[in-house]
N, C-alpha and C positions, 0 to 999 in steps of 0.2 A: 455621548461617548463615540458616536459614529465619526469616522474619519481620523481617529486618534490611534490607530493600530500601531503605527511606527513609534509613537511616543510611549504607549503603554507596554509594548512587547519588545521594543528595541530592534525592530526588524525593518527591512526595506530593500529596495533594489529590484532588479529583474530576476525572473525565475529561469534558470537554465534548463533546456529540455533533458539534459543528462540527469539533473536533480529530480525532475518529475518522474523519469523512468525508474530511478532508484526508489523513490517514495511510493509511487502508485503501482508501478509494474513489478517491483521486486520486494516491497515491504521493508526497505532499508532506509537508514538515516540518509537524507539527501546529500549531506556534505561528507560524512565519514564513511558511509557505506555499511555501517554496523547494522546487523539484522534487528528489526524491531518486532517484538512479539514472536508469535509462532507462524510457521508457514501454513498456508491454506491446506486443508485436507483435500485429498484426491480420492474420490470414490470410483469403484469399478462401475462401468455402465451396466444397467440391468438388461439382461437378455431374456428372451421368452422362457428358456430353460430355467433360469434362476427364479423367475416369477412363479413358474409352476411348482418348483421345489419348495418355495416359501409357503 
């Protein structure tokens, strides 16, 4: 099956840096820009005060 990606999935061509940014950087569909899945969670950094309170 190796080397048949284009035939199996109907894909090919060069990858545009803009598309990589959408997919990897923003979690969006590379062509349409539609959001894929959920955004990454952002946690507050733990401070010494927070650790002592826990």
